[in-house]
C-alpha positions in Angstrom: -1.0 -52.5 -13.7 0.9 -49.4 -12.3 -1.2 -46.7 -10.8 -2.0 -43.8 -13.1 -0.2 -40.5 -12.5 -2.3 -37.4 -12.5 -0.2 -35.1 -14.7 -0.7 -31.4 -15.3 1.3 -28.8 -17.3 2.1 -25.2 -16.6 2.6 -22.7 -19.4 3.3 -18.9 -19.3 4.0 -16.0 -21.6 5.2 -12.7 -20.1 3.9 -10.4 -22.9 0.3 -9.8 -24.0 0.2 -9.9 -27.8 -1.5 -11.9 -30.6 1.7 -13.7 -31.3 2.2 -14.7 -27.7 -1.4 -15.8 -27.5 -0.8 -18.2 -30.4 2.3 -19.4 -28.6 0.3 -20.0 -25.4 -2.4 -22.0 -27.2 0.3 -24.0 -29.0 2.0 -24.9 -25.7 -1.4 -26.0 -24.3 -2.1 -28.3 -27.2 1.4 -29.7 -27.1 1.2 -30.8 -23.5 -2.4 -32.0 -23.8 -1.3 -34.4 -26.6 1.8 -35.5 -24.6 -0.2 -36.4 -21.5 -2.9 -38.1 -23.5 -0.4 -40.3 -25.4 1.2 -41.7 -22.2 -0.7 -44.9 -21.2 -0.1 -44.5 -17.4 -0.8 -40.8 -17.3 -4.1 -39.2 -16.4 -4.7 -35.6 -17.7 -5.0 -33.3 -14.7 -5.3 -30.0 -16.6 -3.3 -27.2 -18.2 -2.6 -24.1 -16.0 -1.7 -20.9 -17.8 -0.7 -17.3 -17.1 -0.2 -14.6 -19.7 1.2 -11.1 -19.6 2.7 -11.6 -16.1 6.4 -11.6 -15.1 7.9 -14.8 -13.7 9.2 -12.9 -10.6 5.7 -12.3 -9.2 4.2 -15.5 -7.9 1.1 -14.0 -6.1 -0.1 -12.3 -9.3 0.0 -15.5 -11.4 -3.5 -16.9 -10.8 -3.0 -20.0 -13.0 0.2 -20.9 -11.1 -1.4 -20.4 -7.7 -4.5 -22.5 -8.7 -2.1 -25.3 -9.7 -0.3 -25.2 -6.4 -3.7 -25.4 -4.5 -4.7 -28.4 -6.6 -1.4 -30.0 -5.8 -2.1 -29.6 -2.1 -5.6 -31.0 -2.7 -4.1 -34.2 -4.1 -5.3 -33.6 -7.7 -1.8 -33.6 -9.2 1.1 -36.0 -9.0 3.4 -34.6 -11.7 3.9 -31.2 -13.3 5.3 -30.6 -16.8 6.8 -27.2 -17.7 8.8 -26.0 -20.7 11.7 -24.4 -18.8 12.9 -23.2 -15.4 12.3 -19.6 -16.3 8.7 -20.3 -17.2 8.2 -21.7 -13.7 9.9 -18.9 -11.7 12.7 -16.4 -12.1 13.0 -16.0 -8.3 15.6 -18.4 -6.8 14.1 -18.5 -3.3 10.5 -18.9 -4.6 11.3 -21.7 -7.0 13.3 -23.8 -4.5 10.8 -23.3 -1.8 7.9 -24.4 -4.1 9.8 -27.3 -5.6 10.8 -28.6 -2.1 7.3 -28.3 -0.8 6.0 -30.2 -3.8 8.7 -32.8 -3.3 7.7 -33.3 0.3 4.2 -34.2 -1.0 5.8 -36.6 -3.5 4.9 -34.3 -6.5 7.6 -34.0 -9.2 8.2 -31.2 -11.6 9.7 -32.0 -15.0 11.6 -29.1 -16.7 11.6 -30.2 -20.3 14.1 -27.9 -21.8 16.8 -28.6 -19.1 15.7 -32.2 -18.7 15.6 -31.8 -14.9 13.5 -33.9 -12.6 12.9 -32.1 -9.3 12.6 -35.4 -7.4 16.3 -36.2 -7.8 19.2 -34.7 -5.8 21.0 -33.7 -9.0 17.8 -32.0 -10.2 17.7 -29.6 -7.2 21.4 -28.7 -7.6 20.9 -28.0 -11.3 17.8 -25.9 -10.5 19.7 -23.8 -8.0 22.4 -23.0 -10.6 20.0 -22.3 -13.5 17.5 -20.2 -11.7 20.3 -18.1 -10.1 21.5 -17.3 -13.6 17.9 -16.5 -14.7 17.4 -14.2 -11.7 20.7 -12.4 -12.4 19.6 -11.9 -16.1 16.3 -10.4 -14.8 18.2 -8.0 -12.5 20.6 -7.1 -15.3 17.6 -6.3 -17.7 16.0 -4.3 -14.9 19.1 -2.2 -14.4 19.5 -1.5 -18.1 15.9 -0.3 -18.2 16.4 1.9 -15.2 19.5 3.4 -16.8 17.6 4.2 -19.9 14.7 5.8 -17.9 17.1 7.9 -15.9 18.8 9.1 -19.0 15.4 10.3 -20.3 14.8 12.0 -17.0 18.0 13.9 -17.4 16.7 15.2 -20.7 13.4 16.1 -19.1 11.4 13.3 -20.6 8.9 11.6 -18.3 8.2 7.8 -18.2 4.4 7.9 -18.1 1.4 9.7 -19.4 -0.7 9.4 -16.4 -3.8 11.6 -16.4 -3.6 14.4 -13.8 -6.8 16.2 -12.7 -6.7 19.6 -14.5 -4.8 18.3 -17.5 -5.1 15.9 -20.4 -2.5 14.6 -22.9 -2.5 15.8 -26.5 0.2 13.8 -28.2 3.2 14.4 -26.0 2.1 17.6 -24.4 0.0 18.2 -21.3 -2.8 20.7 -21.9 -5.2 22.3 -19.5 -8.8 21.1 -19.1 -10.4 24.5 -18.3 -13.3 23.3 -16.1 -11.0 21.1 -14.0 -8.3 23.8 -13.8 -10.9 26.1 -12.1 -11.6 23.3 -9.5 -7.9 23.0 -8.8 -7.6 26.8 -8.3 -10.6 26.7 -5.9 -9.0 23.9 -3.9 -5.8 25.9 -3.4 -7.8 29.1 -2.6 -10.1 27.3 -0.1 -7.1 25.7 1.7 -5.2 28.9 2.0 -8.5 30.5 3.3 -8.5 28.1 6.2 -10.8 25.3 4.9 -10.0 21.8 6.1 -9.7 18.9 3.6 -13.2 17.7 4.7 -14.9 21.1 4.0 -13.3 21.1 0.6 -14.5 17.6 -0.1 -18.0 18.5 1.0 -18.2 21.4 -1.3 -17.0 19.4 -4.3 -19.5 16.6 -3.5 -22.3 19.1 -3.2 -21.5 20.3 -6.7 -21.2 16.8 -8.1 -17.5 17.3 -9.1 -15.6 14.0 -9.4 -12.1 12.8 -10.0 -10.6 11.7 -13.4 -11.9 8.2 -12.5 -15.4 9.5 -12.0 -15.3 9.0 -8.2 -16.1 11.4 -5.4 -13.1 13.3 -4.1 -11.6 12.1 -0.8 -9.4 13.9 1.7 -6.4 12.0 0.4 -7.1 13.2 -3.2 -7.2 16.8 -2.0 -3.9 16.3 -0.2 -2.3 14.9 -3.4 -3.5 17.9 -5.4 -2.2 20.4 -2.9 1.2 18.7 -2.9 1.5 18.2 -6.7 4.1 20.6 -8.2 2.8 19.7 -11.7 0.2 22.4 -11.3 2.9 25.1 -11.3 3.8 24.2 -15.0 6.9 22.3 -13.9 7.6 18.6 -13.7 9.4 16.6 -10.9 10.6 13.2 -12.3 11.4 10.1 -10.3 9.0 10.8 -7.4 8.7 7.0 -7.1 10.8 4.0 -8.0 10.7 0.2 -8.2 12.6 -1.2 -5.2 13.9 -4.4 -7.0 13.0 -6.5 -10.1 11.9 -9.4 -7.9 9.2 -7.9 -5.6 8.5 -5.0 -8.1 7.2 -2.9 -5.1 6.9 0.8 -5.8 8.3 3.2 -3.2 8.1 6.9 -2.7 11.5 8.4 -3.4 12.6 10.1 -0.2 16.1 10.8 -1.2 17.3 7.2 -2.1 17.6 8.3 -5.8 18.1 11.6 -7.5 15.0 13.6 -8.6 14.9 15.7 -11.8 13.1 19.1 -11.7 12.2 20.2 -15.2 10.9 23.8 -15.6 8.2 25.1 -17.9 7.2 21.7 -19.4 3.5 22.8 -19.7 1.1 25.6 -18.9 0.7 26.4 -15.2 -2.7 26.3 -13.3 -1.2 27.5 -10.0 1.4 30.2 -9.5 4.6 29.0 -7.8 4.1 31.5 -5.0 0.7 30.1 -4.2 2.0 26.5 -4.3 4.9 27.5 -1.9 2.5 29.0 0.6 0.6 25.8 0.8 3.8 23.8 1.3 4.8 26.2 4.1 1.5 25.4 5.8 2.2 21.6 5.5 5.7 22.1 6.9 4.3 24.1 9.8 1.6 21.5 10.5 4.2 18.8 10.5 6.4 20.6 13.0 3.6 21.4 15.5 1.6 18.2 14.9 -1.5 19.8 13.6 -4.1 17.9 11.6 -6.6 19.1 8.9 -9.4 18.8 11.5 -7.7 20.9 14.1 -6.8 24.4 13.0 -5.5 25.7 16.3 -1.9 24.9 15.6 -1.2 24.2 19.3 0.7 21.1 20.5 -0.8 19.0 23.3 0.6 16.1 25.2 -1.5 13.5 23.3 -1.0 15.0 19.8 0.0 12.2 17.4 0.0 9.8 20.3 -3.6 8.6 20.3 -4.5 6.2 17.4 -7.9 4.8 16.5 -8.0 1.0 16.5 -11.0 1.0 14.2 -9.8 3.2 11.2 -6.1 3.8 12.0 -6.5 7.6 12.1 -5.2 9.8 14.9 -7.3 11.4 17.5 -7.4 15.2 17.7 -8.3 17.6 20.6 -11.7 19.4 20.6 -13.4 21.6 23.2 -16.9 20.3 24.1 -19.6 21.9 26.2 -20.3 19.1 28.7 -21.6 20.8 31.8 -24.6 22.9 32.8 -22.5 25.9 33.6 -21.1 26.0 30.1 -17.5 25.0 30.9 -15.7 23.4 28.0 -14.1 20.0 28.4 -11.1 19.0 26.3 -12.1 15.8 24.5 -10.1 13.7 22.1 -12.0 12.6 19.0 -11.0 10.4 16.1 -10.5 12.4 12.9 -12.3 9.6 11.1 -15.6 10.9 12.5 -15.3 13.7 9.9 -14.3 11.3 7.1 -16.1 11.2 3.8 -19.6 9.7 3.7 -20.0 5.9 4.3 -16.5 5.8 5.8 -17.0 7.7 9.0 -15.6 6.1 12.1 -17.8 5.4 15.2 -15.0 5.1 17.7 -15.5 6.4 21.3 -14.6 9.9 22.3 -12.3 10.2 25.3 -12.2 13.2 27.8 -8.6 14.5 28.1 -8.8 14.1 31.9 -9.5 10.4 31.5 -6.5 10.0 29.2 -4.3 11.7 31.8 -5.6 9.5 34.6 -5.1 6.3 32.5 -1.6 7.4 31.6 -0.7 8.1 35.2 -2.0 4.6 36.3 0.0 2.9 33.5 3.2 4.8 34.5 2.6 4.1 38.2 2.5 7.8 39.3 -0.1 9.6 41.3 -0.9 12.3 38.7 -0.1 12.9 35.0 3.4 14.1 34.3 3.9 15.4 30.7 7.7 14.9 30.5 7.5 11.4 31.9 4.7 10.6 29.5 6.8 11.7 26.5 9.8 9.8 27.7 7.9 6.5 28.3 4.8 6.3 26.0 5.2 5.8 22.3 1.4 5.5 21.4 -2.1 4.8 22.8 -4.4 2.8 20.6 -8.1 3.0 21.3 -9.3 -0.5 20.8 -12.8 -1.8 21.6 -15.4 0.4 23.3 -13.7 1.0 26.6 -10.1 -0.2 26.1 -6.8 1.5 25.6 -3.5 -0.2 24.5 -0.5 1.7 25.7 2.7 1.0 23.8 5.8 2.1 25.7 9.2 2.9 24.2 10.8 -0.1 25.9 8.5 -2.5 24.0 6.1 -3.1 26.9 2.3 -3.1 26.1 -0.3 -2.3 28.8 -4.1 -2.5 28.4 -6.3 -0.1 30.5 -10.1 -0.3 30.6 -12.5 2.5 31.4 -16.2 3.1 32.0 -18.2 6.0 30.5 -21.9 6.8 31.0 -24.0 9.9 30.5 -23.7 10.6 34.3 -20.3 9.4 35.1 -17.0 8.6 33.5 -14.4 6.8 35.5 -11.4 4.5 35.2 -11.7 1.2 36.9 -9.0 0.4 39.4 -9.1 -3.3 39.0 -9.1 -3.5 35.2 -5.5 -2.6 34.5 -4.0 -5.6 32.6 -0.4 -6.1 31.5 0.4 -7.8 28.2 3.4 -10.0 27.9 
């Protein structure tokens, strides 16, 4: 008696609706009966996804579970209605089919009558899925064209809730209590408050975002940069890169943006908004961070990165001697991050950074011009370890010691990384 095949089926609908739900259930029942009626087939399960595009494999939990079960030896054969139900991405489909084929697992595409185990089957799959992918790209381009036409008419594509406003039919209207918070944020920032000080004040008052969460420094930054608060709308700030990956990107000039004036009531005067943007432009030019209000540019500004939280280090003056002299010390900005997310990375005296840089560059003392020419970044990793990344691609690790009485760089601990 021939060995029983462990047969499974995969079904998918791309739209969430009552009608599509019935379609999904009908497909499940159909394949269950088909497998049960075959004498040499053993039912290995029905794997399903609903409301998910065929171009996004990772988001299809049913599909991914099926592939894992194939790798675990639980499935010998897969039934699927059509090529487009399996995948609309040519590369993904062929890679998966070939991988399954190497494990002696076949895929039967019922509508096209294709068996993936045959040579003719792979050729037909390549042709069919290429056409399906082209159709998907064509549909995407048509949708983009329609969206851009609406943008040209000043019509947005979403009704996302913005703090300070709510939607009433097709119009954004002010939420008075939230609008006062927005005004205070702009006022505090122009008055010299850092993001963190603003966050602390809002937290003390129990003020939360539209999602009911505490404000973060990134949320404050987004509010201060959002031109919506001036009563105008900027459309196409982001875009979908391609219909296959569906990754959203910030529009930095790749596509036109549409500025529509007087679309709703303003919370912030345009002059106030522009003053804030001028501060951002100045900060970017001189390399200043929200935690360092001096505005001065130092050799290690934007160069020293925390290996724990990914934030930059900023320069602070600390009293570290009995005679009251202040020692320049570089501190991770994450130490002032919001509660429960503060970084505990090591502070580094500026003199020690200079000594370490000189050793890595093979010079007797720190040279600012040579440092800028040679060093791309310094990552603080571990308790006493720095990773120097040079512009030529070389990486150098330098260790150091630091105690309450003495801080010194060890001569023997320099280590080059291939």
